[in-house]
TIDRENMI-107662 format. One line per field, with one value per residue (C-alpha): x, y, z; residue number from 1. Coordinates in nm, 2 decimals, padded with zeros to 4 digits. Layout:
% residues N
x	X/...
y	Y/...
z	Z/...
num	NUM/...
% end
This chain:
% residues 343
x	-02.45/-02.13/-01.85/-01.74/-01.44/-01.34/-00.98/-00.67/-00.35/-00.18/-00.40/-00.17/00.12/-00.06/-00.04/00.25/00.23/00.40/00.47/00.55/00.68/00.95/01.07/01.17/01.10/01.18/01.24/00.89/00.72/00.72/00.67/00.55/00.84/00.85/00.54/00.70/00.83/00.48/00.35/00.59/00.53/00.15/00.18/00.38/00.11/-00.20/-00.08/00.16/00.32/00.28/00.57/00.67/00.82/00.94/00.96/01.13/01.40/01.78/01.93/01.65/01.73/01.65/01.81/01.57/01.31/01.17/01.10/01.16/01.26/01.38/01.31/01.51/01.40/01.55/01.34/01.14/01.09/00.77/00.57/00.40/00.05/-00.06/00.01/-00.21/-00.39/-00.10/00.14/00.30/00.36/00.15/00.37/00.25/00.40/00.21/00.51/00.67/00.35/00.35/00.72/00.73/00.40/00.48/00.83/00.73/00.45/00.70/00.86/00.54/00.52/00.21/-00.14/-00.27/-00.11/-00.17/-00.06/-00.01/00.14/00.44/00.27/-00.03/-00.06/-00.29/-00.52/-00.67/-00.71/-01.09/-01.01/-00.92/-01.26/-01.43/-01.27/-01.45/-01.79/-01.94/-01.91/-02.17/-02.08/-02.23/-02.12/-02.01/-01.74/-01.60/-01.23/-01.05/-01.03/-01.16/-01.27/-01.01/-01.07/-01.00/-01.04/-01.32/-01.07/-01.05/-01.29/-01.53/-01.90/-01.90/-01.64/-01.72/-02.08/-02.14/-02.13/-01.82/-01.71/-01.41/-01.28/-01.10/-00.86/-00.50/-00.44/-00.50/-00.55/-00.60/-00.67/-00.53/-00.17/-00.24/-00.52/-00.31/-00.03/-00.28/-00.39/-00.05/00.17/00.12/00.33/00.46/00.28/00.45/00.54/00.34/00.56/00.37/00.20/-00.06/-00.13/-00.10/-00.29/-00.58/-00.81/-00.71/-00.70/-01.01/-01.38/-01.40/-01.15/-00.85/-00.92/-00.80/-00.48/-00.68/-00.92/-00.63/-00.47/-00.80/-00.89/-00.53/-00.57/-00.93/-00.83/-00.62/-00.95/-01.18/-01.01/-01.35/-01.34/-01.23/-01.29/-01.21/-01.23/-01.31/-01.68/-01.71/-02.03/-02.27/-02.52/-02.32/-02.00/-02.16/-02.32/-01.98/-01.82/-02.07/-02.05/-01.67/-01.69/-01.96/-01.79/-01.43/-01.40/-01.52/-01.52/-01.50/-01.39/-01.06/-01.23/-01.42/-01.09/-00.85/-00.66/-00.49/-00.41/-00.12/-00.18/-00.21/-00.53/-00.68/-00.81/-00.88/-00.77/-01.02/-01.08/-01.16/-01.42/-01.79/-01.78/-01.50/-01.63/-01.99/-01.86/-01.69/-01.84/-01.98/-01.96/-02.34/-02.35/-02.12/-02.34/-02.63/-02.47/-02.36/-02.73/-02.84/-02.60/-02.48/-02.71/-03.08/-03.14/-02.88/-03.05/-03.11/-02.96/-03.19/-03.39/-03.25/-02.89/-02.98/-03.17/-02.88/-02.63/-02.87/-02.91/-02.54/-02.49/-02.77/-02.58/-02.22/-02.20/-02.49/-02.45/-02.11/-02.27/-02.36/-02.00/-01.87/-02.11/-02.01/-01.64/-01.68/-01.87/-01.60/-01.32/-01.50/-01.55/-01.18/-01.08/-01.31/-01.18/-00.82/-00.73/-00.56/-00.59
y	00.42/00.47/00.67/01.00/00.90/01.25/01.33/01.51/01.33/01.56/01.40/01.09/01.29/01.28/00.90/00.66/00.29/00.05/-00.27/-00.52/-00.87/-01.08/-01.00/-01.36/-01.69/-01.63/-01.93/-02.10/-01.84/-01.91/-01.61/-01.61/-01.53/-01.16/-01.07/-00.80/-00.62/-00.64/-00.50/-00.20/-00.13/-00.13/00.14/00.36/00.31/00.36/00.60/00.83/01.08/00.87/00.77/00.40/00.23/-00.13/-00.29/-00.62/-00.85/-00.88/-01.07/-01.00/-00.96/-00.60/-00.55/-00.40/-00.30/00.06/00.22/00.55/00.43/00.09/-00.04/-00.35/-00.51/-00.79/-01.11/-01.17/-01.53/-01.73/-01.72/-02.01/-01.91/-02.24/-02.61/-02.86/-03.15/-03.37/-03.14/-02.99/-02.61/-02.42/-02.16/-01.85/-01.55/-01.30/-01.12/-01.09/-00.93/-00.68/-00.59/-00.54/-00.33/-00.13/-00.04/00.06/00.28/00.46/00.60/00.75/01.13/01.18/01.22/00.89/00.55/00.21/-00.12/-00.36/-00.72/-00.77/-01.06/-00.86/-00.56/-00.27/-00.28/00.06/00.33/00.33/00.27/00.64/00.76/00.48/00.60/00.94/00.80/00.72/01.02/00.94/00.77/00.69/00.81/00.47/00.23/00.51/00.46/00.58/00.94/00.83/00.50/00.26/00.07/-00.30/-00.60/-00.86/-01.14/-01.33/-01.08/-01.35/-01.34/-01.71/-01.97/-02.34/-02.27/-02.00/-01.62/-01.51/-01.17/-00.95/-01.16/-00.88/-00.94/-00.83/-00.80/-00.44/-00.12/00.24/00.54/00.82/00.74/00.80/00.54/00.28/00.34/00.29/-00.04/-00.18/-00.03/-00.36/-00.54/-00.87/-01.19/-01.39/-01.75/-02.01/-02.21/-02.49/-02.77/-02.82/-02.46/-02.32/-02.59/-02.51/-02.70/-02.50/-02.15/-02.15/-02.24/-02.38/-02.34/-02.10/-01.75/-01.68/-01.47/-01.19/-01.18/-01.15/-00.86/-00.67/-00.74/-00.65/-00.31/-00.24/-00.31/00.01/00.19/-00.04/-00.30/-00.48/-00.61/-00.97/-01.32/-01.66/-01.87/-01.85/-01.91/-01.68/-01.53/-01.42/-01.15/-00.89/-00.97/-00.99/-00.65/-00.51/-00.65/-00.50/-00.16/-00.16/-00.26/00.00/00.29/00.23/00.04/00.01/-00.35/-00.41/-00.68/-00.66/-00.55/-00.28/-00.16/-00.20/-00.48/-00.78/-01.11/-01.34/-01.68/-01.88/-01.69/-01.74/-02.03/-02.34/-02.18/-02.23/-01.86/-01.82/-02.09/-02.01/-02.16/-01.93/-01.62/-01.64/-01.68/-01.34/-01.00/-00.85/-00.47/-00.44/-00.62/-00.37/-00.10/-00.26/-00.22/00.13/00.21/00.03/00.21/00.53/00.65/00.53/00.71/00.51/00.29/-00.07/-00.35/-00.50/-00.80/-01.00/-00.95/-01.06/-01.36/-01.47/-01.47/-01.63/-01.93/-01.96/-01.97/-02.22/-02.46/-02.39/-02.25/-02.36/-02.73/-02.72/-02.63/-03.00/-03.11/-02.84/-02.92/-03.29/-03.21/-02.98/-03.25/-03.50/-03.26/-03.18/-03.55/-03.63/-03.33/-03.43/-03.78/-03.66/-03.88/-03.75/-03.96
z	-00.91/-01.11/-00.94/-01.10/-01.31/-01.41/-01.28/-01.39/-01.45/-01.20/-00.93/-00.94/-00.80/-00.47/-00.47/-00.38/-00.46/-00.22/-00.41/-00.13/-00.13/-00.30/-00.65/-00.74/-00.57/-00.20/00.02/00.05/-00.16/-00.54/-00.78/-01.14/-01.36/-01.45/-01.25/-01.04/-01.35/-01.50/-01.17/-01.17/-01.54/-01.48/-01.21/-01.45/-01.71/-01.50/-01.24/-01.42/-01.19/-00.88/-00.66/-00.69/-00.38/-00.39/-00.05/-00.06/00.09/00.07/-00.22/-00.47/-00.84/-00.91/-01.25/-01.50/-01.24/-01.25/-00.92/-00.74/-00.40/-00.27/00.08/00.19/00.52/00.72/00.68/01.00/00.88/00.89/01.22/01.41/01.50/01.65/01.66/01.48/01.64/01.54/01.73/01.41/01.40/01.15/00.98/00.80/00.63/00.84/00.98/00.63/00.51/00.80/00.76/00.39/00.39/00.71/00.61/00.26/00.39/00.62/00.31/00.17/00.18/-00.04/00.08/-00.07/-00.09/-00.26/-00.10/-00.39/-00.38/-00.59/-00.77/-00.88/-01.11/-01.22/-01.52/-01.46/-01.19/-01.13/-00.76/-00.73/-00.83/-00.63/-00.31/-00.35/-00.45/-00.11/00.13/00.40/00.72/01.06/01.41/01.53/01.41/01.19/01.27/00.96/00.83/00.49/00.34/00.21/-00.12/-00.10/-00.33/-00.28/-00.36/-00.02/00.14/00.23/00.32/00.37/00.48/00.52/00.44/00.71/00.71/00.88/01.03/00.97/00.67/00.49/00.20/00.23/-00.15/-00.23/-00.03/-00.15/00.07/00.28/00.37/00.73/00.72/00.55/00.80/01.09/00.93/00.87/01.15/01.34/01.60/01.47/01.57/01.85/01.78/01.95/02.19/02.36/02.15/02.42/02.54/02.19/02.00/01.77/01.99/02.30/02.13/01.91/01.94/01.59/01.31/01.35/01.22/00.87/00.84/00.68/00.97/01.21/01.02/01.02/01.38/01.49/01.32/01.44/01.80/01.79/01.78/01.98/02.20/02.25/01.89/01.87/01.73/01.86/01.55/01.18/01.25/01.56/01.42/01.69/01.58/01.77/01.59/01.25/01.31/01.43/01.12/00.88/01.05/01.02/00.65/00.58/00.75/00.67/00.34/-00.01/-00.14/-00.52/-00.76/-00.95/-01.27/-01.09/-00.92/-01.20/-01.04/-01.22/-01.04/-01.11/-01.26/-00.94/-00.86/-01.20/-01.42/-01.21/-00.88/-00.61/-00.56/-00.93/-00.95/-00.91/-00.56/-00.45/-00.62/-00.49/-00.13/-00.15/-00.09/-00.41/-00.46/-00.47/-00.13/00.01/-00.13/00.05/00.39/00.29/00.22/00.54/00.78/00.60/00.32/00.33/00.00/-00.19/-00.46/-00.39/-00.60/-00.87/-00.75/-01.04/-00.92/-00.57/-00.69/-00.92/-00.63/-00.40/-00.64/-00.68/-00.31/-00.27/-00.50/-00.41/-00.06/00.17/00.12/00.28/00.62/00.69/00.62/00.85/01.13/01.10/01.11/01.41/01.59/01.52/01.63/01.96/02.03/01.97/02.18/02.47/02.47/02.47/02.18/01.86/01.54
num	1/2/3/4/5/6/7/8/9/10/11/12/13/14/15/16/17/18/19/20/21/22/23/24/25/26/27/28/29/30/31/32/33/34/35/36/37/38/39/40/41/42/43/44/45/46/47/48/49/50/51/52/53/54/55/56/57/58/59/60/61/62/63/64/65/66/67/68/69/70/71/72/73/74/75/76/77/78/79/80/81/82/83/84/85/86/87/88/89/90/91/92/93/94/95/96/97/98/99/100/101/102/103/104/105/106/107/108/109/110/111/112/113/114/115/116/117/118/119/120/121/122/123/124/125/126/127/128/129/130/131/132/133/134/135/136/137/138/139/140/141/142/143/144/145/146/147/148/149/150/151/152/153/154/155/156/157/158/159/160/161/162/163/164/165/166/167/168/169/170/171/172/173/174/175/176/177/178/179/180/181/182/183/184/185/186/187/188/189/190/191/192/193/194/195/196/197/198/199/200/201/202/203/204/205/206/207/208/209/210/211/212/213/214/215/216/217/218/219/220/221/222/223/224/225/226/227/228/229/230/231/232/233/234/235/236/237/238/239/240/241/242/243/244/245/246/247/248/249/250/251/252/253/254/255/256/257/258/259/260/261/262/263/264/265/266/267/268/269/270/271/272/273/274/275/276/277/278/279/280/281/282/283/284/285/286/287/288/289/290/291/292/293/294/295/296/297/298/299/300/301/302/303/304/305/306/307/308/309/310/311/312/313/314/315/316/317/318/319/320/321/322/323/324/325/326/327/328/329/330/331/332/333/334/335/336/337/338/339/340/341/342/343
% end
């Protein structure tokens, strides 16, 4: 079913766009030259009348950039989530993502908001109509006031050959401002301190959860503190069902072309996420429609059998064979951990 794309230009005055992240290369985060200017210009082109908020860091080159409001936040620095098996700290930009998004959203006064990375851009505005196209919801796991539209890039169905729960992308969000604030008004991650107590072997049952899983779980626990995962592949039937219910009731997942989202060069071409193997591991929009039909609207049309078969064959070739490699690695890791030796 195609969403109703009829809208008035004045509708965009109810939208603010928070462009978050570095403008130029920032410490350990390289930026494609000119990408933020391209991002801001795309918002003006595709969402005329919207409010444009740039949320970034001190010392950024802002000359020539077009925005309505500027938010400058102190850099919280990278955070150490855990220590590796070799004792080395594993650093992430989780807290930077939270701060630049959270502080930008605090400045939003419109009913709706977009969270957009400073190294991506808009190619259209179909996400506005998409957000209105799926009105039915269930009585459980319905945490947000309205659905939030997200990108399927890094919203994974599969990781390391297995289905995984709660693996939601942090690239793009569109929805009610109060819903986006609920999702991104997060406490910062504490730094791991002890290489033994905070090692990945001690903390997790398999592989460490992906950063995107951690953001989503951290937000969902505001509504249901029982939701949790203890590893990337923590995929019991209960948790997979919880994950699907949360996706079906609170989100709409679609690809960049379906949304009107453009990606910077590092996510295109030969990048892993752009290859067939990476793309077919992600949620497809029709797969999200399937869980919407299953949980929310039994009368919603099923996807064509040919579409399902095509994706099944791709995953048979590119996704499922990785399971054996993953099982072998996990067995090896557990043997080393049990023996107390690190190699």
